[in-house]
C-alpha positions as CSV (number, residue, x, y, z in Angstrom):
1,M,-14.8,3.1,-19.7
2,D,-14.7,0.6,-22.6
3,E,-11.0,1.4,-23.1
4,I,-10.1,0.5,-19.5
5,K,-8.6,-3.0,-19.4
6,A,-6.8,-3.1,-16.1
7,L,-7.3,-1.8,-12.5
8,F,-4.1,-1.1,-10.5
9,F,-4.5,-1.0,-6.7
10,D,-2.5,0.8,-4.1
11,V,-2.4,-1.8,-1.2
12,F,-1.3,-0.3,2.2
13,G,-4.4,1.6,3.3
14,T,-6.5,1.0,0.2
15,V,-6.8,-2.8,0.2
16,V,-5.5,-3.6,3.7
17,D,-5.7,-2.0,7.1
18,W,-2.0,-1.5,7.8
19,R,-2.3,0.4,11.0
20,S,-4.3,-2.1,13.0
21,G,-2.1,-5.0,12.0
22,V,1.1,-3.2,12.6
23,A,0.0,-1.9,16.0
24,R,-0.9,-5.5,17.0
25,A,2.5,-6.8,16.0
26,L,4.3,-4.1,17.9
27,Q,2.1,-4.6,21.0
28,A,2.9,-8.3,21.0
29,Y,6.6,-7.5,20.8
30,G,6.3,-4.9,23.5
31,E,4.4,-7.1,25.9
32,A,6.9,-9.9,25.4
33,N,9.7,-7.5,26.3
34,G,8.2,-5.5,29.1
35,L,7.6,-2.3,27.2
36,E,4.7,0.1,27.5
37,A,3.7,2.4,24.7
38,D,0.9,3.8,22.6
39,W,1.1,1.1,20.0
40,G,-0.9,3.0,17.4
41,Q,1.3,5.9,17.8
42,L,4.4,3.7,17.3
43,A,2.8,2.3,14.2
44,D,2.3,5.8,13.0
45,A,5.9,6.7,13.7
46,W,7.0,3.7,11.8
47,R,4.9,4.7,8.8
48,M,6.4,8.2,9.0
49,Q,9.8,6.7,8.2
50,Y,8.4,4.9,5.1
51,D,8.9,7.7,2.6
52,P,12.3,9.1,3.6
53,Y,13.9,5.7,3.3
54,M,12.2,5.0,-0.1
55,E,13.4,8.4,-1.3
56,E,17.0,7.2,-0.9
57,V,16.2,4.6,-3.6
58,R,14.1,6.9,-5.8
59,S,16.9,9.5,-5.8
60,G,19.6,7.0,-6.8
61,R,21.5,7.6,-3.6
62,R,20.9,3.9,-2.7
63,A,20.6,0.9,-4.9
64,W,17.3,-1.0,-5.2
65,T,16.4,-2.4,-1.8
66,K,13.2,-4.3,-1.0
67,L,10.7,-2.8,1.4
68,D,11.3,-5.5,4.1
69,Q,14.9,-4.3,4.5
70,L,13.9,-0.6,4.5
71,Q,11.3,-1.3,7.1
72,A,13.6,-3.3,9.3
73,E,16.1,-0.4,9.2
74,N,13.6,2.4,9.8
75,L,11.9,0.7,12.6
76,A,14.8,1.7,14.8
77,D,14.0,5.4,14.0
78,A,10.4,4.8,15.0
79,F,11.3,3.4,18.4
80,A,13.7,6.3,18.9
81,A,11.0,8.8,18.2
82,L,9.0,7.5,21.2
83,D,12.2,7.1,23.3
84,L,11.9,3.3,23.4
85,P,14.8,0.9,23.2
86,S,15.3,-0.4,19.7
87,P,14.8,-4.0,19.0
88,S,17.9,-6.0,17.9
89,E,18.5,-6.3,14.2
90,P,17.0,-9.9,14.1
91,E,14.0,-8.7,16.0
92,R,13.5,-5.8,13.5
93,Q,13.8,-8.2,10.6
94,E,11.1,-10.3,12.1
95,L,8.8,-7.4,13.0
96,A,9.1,-6.1,9.4
97,L,7.3,-9.3,8.3
98,C,4.2,-8.1,10.0
99,W,3.5,-6.1,6.8
100,H,3.0,-9.4,5.0
101,R,0.2,-10.3,7.4
102,L,-2.2,-7.4,7.3
103,D,-6.0,-7.8,7.2
104,P,-8.0,-6.7,4.2
105,W,-10.7,-4.1,4.7
106,P,-14.1,-5.9,5.1
107,D,-15.2,-5.1,1.5
108,A,-11.9,-5.7,-0.2
109,V,-12.0,-9.4,-1.0
110,D,-15.5,-9.5,-2.4
111,G,-15.2,-6.2,-4.2
112,L,-11.9,-7.1,-5.8
113,A,-13.4,-10.5,-6.9
114,R,-16.3,-8.6,-8.6
115,M,-13.9,-6.3,-10.5
116,K,-11.7,-9.2,-11.5
117,N,-14.7,-10.6,-13.5
118,K,-14.4,-7.6,-15.9
119,Y,-10.9,-6.2,-15.6
120,V,-7.3,-7.4,-15.0
121,V,-6.6,-6.6,-11.4
122,A,-3.1,-6.1,-10.0
123,P,-1.4,-4.4,-7.1
124,V,0.8,-1.5,-8.0
125,S,2.4,-1.1,-4.6
126,N,5.7,-0.2,-3.0
127,G,5.6,-3.7,-1.5
128,H,7.8,-6.2,-3.3
129,I,6.6,-9.4,-5.0
130,S,7.0,-11.9,-2.1
131,L,5.3,-9.4,0.3
132,M,2.3,-9.1,-2.1
133,V,2.1,-12.8,-2.7
134,N,2.2,-13.7,1.0
135,M,-0.4,-11.1,1.8
136,A,-2.7,-12.3,-1.0
137,K,-2.4,-15.9,0.1
138,R,-3.3,-15.0,3.7
139,A,-6.1,-12.5,2.9
140,G,-7.6,-14.2,-0.1
141,L,-6.8,-11.4,-2.6
142,V,-7.5,-12.6,-6.2
143,W,-4.8,-10.8,-8.2
144,D,-4.2,-11.5,-11.8
145,A,-0.6,-10.3,-11.6
146,I,1.8,-8.7,-9.1
147,L,3.1,-5.4,-10.5
148,G,4.6,-2.3,-8.9
149,A,7.9,-1.2,-7.5
150,E,10.0,-4.4,-7.7
151,I,9.5,-4.9,-11.5
152,V,11.1,-1.5,-12.2
153,H,13.4,-1.2,-9.1
154,T,12.1,2.1,-7.8
155,Y,9.3,3.4,-5.7
156,K,6.1,5.4,-6.3
157,P,5.5,8.1,-7.3
158,R,8.3,7.6,-9.9
159,P,6.8,7.3,-13.4
160,E,8.5,4.0,-14.0
161,V,6.2,2.3,-11.5
162,Y,3.0,3.3,-13.2
163,L,4.2,3.2,-16.8
164,G,6.2,0.0,-16.2
165,S,3.1,-1.8,-14.8
166,A,1.1,-0.8,-17.8
167,A,3.8,-1.9,-20.1
168,A,4.1,-5.3,-18.4
169,L,0.5,-6.0,-19.5
170,D,1.1,-4.5,-23.0
171,L,-1.3,-1.7,-22.3
172,A,-1.2,2.0,-22.8
173,P,-1.4,4.1,-19.6
174,G,-4.9,5.3,-20.6
175,Q,-6.1,1.7,-20.6
176,C,-5.2,1.4,-16.9
177,M,-6.9,2.9,-13.8
178,M,-5.1,3.5,-10.5
179,V,-7.3,2.8,-7.5
180,A,-6.1,4.3,-4.2
181,A,-7.2,6.0,-1.0
182,H,-4.3,8.5,-1.3
183,A,-4.7,11.7,-3.3
184,G,-0.9,11.9,-4.0
185,D,-0.8,8.4,-5.5
186,L,-3.7,9.3,-7.8
187,A,-2.2,12.7,-8.8
188,A,1.0,10.9,-9.9
189,A,-0.8,8.2,-11.8
190,R,-3.1,10.8,-13.5
191,H,0.0,12.9,-14.5
192,F,1.5,9.9,-16.2
193,G,-1.7,9.2,-18.2
194,L,-3.7,6.7,-16.1
195,R,-7.3,7.0,-15.2
196,T,-8.0,7.3,-11.4
197,A,-10.4,6.1,-8.8
198,F,-10.5,7.3,-5.2
199,V,-11.7,4.9,-2.5
200,H,-12.3,6.6,0.9
201,R,-10.8,4.8,3.9
202,P,-11.7,7.0,6.8
203,L,-10.1,4.7,9.4
204,E,-6.8,4.2,7.6
205,R,-4.9,6.2,10.3
206,G,-7.1,5.1,13.2
207,P,-10.3,6.6,14.7
208,E,-8.3,9.7,15.8
209,G,-6.3,10.0,12.5
210,K,-6.9,12.0,9.5
211,A,-7.5,10.0,6.3
212,D,-7.1,11.6,2.9
213,D,-10.0,13.9,2.0
214,P,-11.9,12.9,-1.1
215,S,-12.4,16.6,-2.0
216,K,-8.6,16.9,-2.4
217,A,-8.3,14.0,-4.9
218,D,-8.3,14.3,-8.7
219,A,-10.2,11.3,-9.8
220,D,-12.6,10.0,-12.4
221,F,-14.4,7.9,-9.8
222,F,-15.1,8.4,-6.1
223,A,-16.3,5.4,-4.1
224,R,-17.0,4.6,-0.4
225,D,-15.6,1.1,-0.7
226,F,-14.6,-1.6,-3.3
227,N,-18.2,-2.8,-3.7
228,D,-19.3,0.7,-4.5
229,L,-16.5,1.1,-7.0
230,A,-17.4,-2.3,-8.6
231,R,-21.0,-1.2,-8.9
232,Q,-20.0,2.1,-10.6
233,L,-17.8,0.1,-13.0
234,G,-20.7,-2.2,-13.9
235,C,-19.2,-5.3,-12.2
């Protein structure tokens, strides 16, 4: 591990509890507008639209577009999936900002601060810079830098996201380790030369959901939370 200089973190699901925060925002909107729904299910439906819209950018069919705009657009699809009337465009733009206000997992702030004492720590997320900054200020996340999709104008798992983040710190891929609760993210990072650490988030998709199985992840480290990972890394 002496060669590792930086830890890169997936954010949605790994650092913050996206589902609970998104469901709360949708519930508040629904109650204000006389709607009834399973708000967790609606949050899941919104998340299901995440990748198809990013693929339009990854494929080159669409110019670089920040996640806020993609989320505002694909929210209409999520409402349609549950046969609910879609919010207006201004309402969807406002609802998309709930992704800036997600709560960290209970171990995230302390664990991240411990790892920062030894390593450069940075998000390598599909969230753009203003989103990551707003989230960090609200949640108390102590990043050294904001890296990820916006600095290379494409989305994970494109190689540019991982390799461009390493290059931004003048580091080789093998000097960086991707930390995520998602096996696919780690598989891509590993393919492009990064080290990997899996952090299990069993409640990411809610108590009835199915989080990524650690046994399916290809990782150098497996941890139950950020404090466990910090301990394994000698922090």
